[in-house]
N, C-alpha and C positions, 0 to 999 in steps of 0.2 A: 311684794317681798321678793328679794333675790334668792334664788335657789343655789345650792352647791354647784350645780351645772353652770348657772349664770356666772358665778364667781370664777370658776375654772376657765370658762370661755373668755371672760374679760382679762384674766391674767395671761392667757395665751395670746390675746391680741396685743397686749403691752409688750410681751416678750418678742413677738414676731416683728414689732416695730424695730427692735434692735438689729435683728438679723437682716431685714430688708434694707435698713439704712447702711449697715456695714458692707453689704454686697452691692450697694448702689443700684438696687432693683427698682427703679422709679416706675416701671410699668406695673408694679404690684401695689402701689400706694392705695388703690381702691379697696384692697383687702383690709386696710387699716382705718380708713377715714370715710365719713359720710361725704356726699358730694358738696355740701355746704360747710364743711369743716373750717374751723379757725385754728391756725397754728401760730401761737403768740410767743415770740422771742424778744419782746420789747425790753424786758429787764436786762437783756444782754446787748442791747443797742442794735438789734438786727431787725426790728419791726414785727408786724403781724401780717399773716397771709391768709386770705380767705378763698376757699374753693380749691378744687384739685389742680387747676391750671397754675394758680399762684404758688401753691405748696410744692408742686413738682418743679416749677421754675426756680424757686428758692433752693430746693434740695440740689438741683443740678448745678446752680451757681456756686453753692458751697462746695460741692464735690470737685468742681473744676478750679476752685480758688487755691487749692493746696492747704486750706485751713480746716478741712472737714475732719471730724474725729475718725480714727482708725477703727475704734471699737466702742460699742455702747453696751452698758450693763444696766439692768433694772432690778431693783430689789425693794424690800420693805413695803410691799404693796398693801394698802388698806383700801377696801372697797365699801362704799355705802350706797344705799339706794332704797327707794320706797316702793317701787313697783317693778314690773318685769320689762319696762321699756326704756328706762333711763337710770344711769348709775354714775356715781362719782368715784374716782380712784386717785389716791395720793400715793406717790412712790418716790423713791430716791434713784437717781441715775448717776453713773460714773462713766466718763468718757476718757479714753486715752487718745490724746491729740497726736498729730503727725510728728511733732517734735518730741513725743514721749511723755509729755507732761499730763498729769491727771486733772480732770475738771469734774467737780461734783455739782449736781443740779437737783432741784425738786420738780417733779412733773405733777401738775394738777390737771387731771383729765375729766371731762364729761363724756360719757359713752351713751350711745343710743342703739337700739335695735334697728338695723337697716337691712332689708332683704333677708331677714331671719338670722342675722349675725350681729354680734356686738362690735360696733365700730366707734372710733373716736370722733366726736363732733366738735370738741374744743380741747386744745392742749395749751397750757400755759407753762412755760419753762422759766424757772427762776434759778440763777446761779447761786451756789452756796457762797456765803460771804464770811470771812473770818470775823468773828465778833470780838469786841474789845471787852476786857473785864469791866465790871460795874464801877470800880474805883479808878479806872484809867482816865487820864485827863486829855 
């Protein structure tokens, strides 16, 4: 069962991701991810990346493309877990893009204890889509 401290540490890890991303501190990604982590942006058409080298290269490519978000915000974090070694977190993300437009996403994360800290072992990012009313044709 997850403790209050576990939940706090998991929330801190998710928040730190936003700060490290916004500052393009790619040398700090090991603070966020397990060595075998999967970062899945397939729903955005950007593919999935496995392991620190692929994740770091994808982040660097995004940063140099001019299309990287200027700011990341994470909120509405819901954490579930059955033991003290693995947890799931569902959260909402808001990104402000280089052109000033906002983009909303859902983060579905699996976190594991690694070297005594909670780190993301799998992140699936799904863009928010405008839903049509039920009676729309």
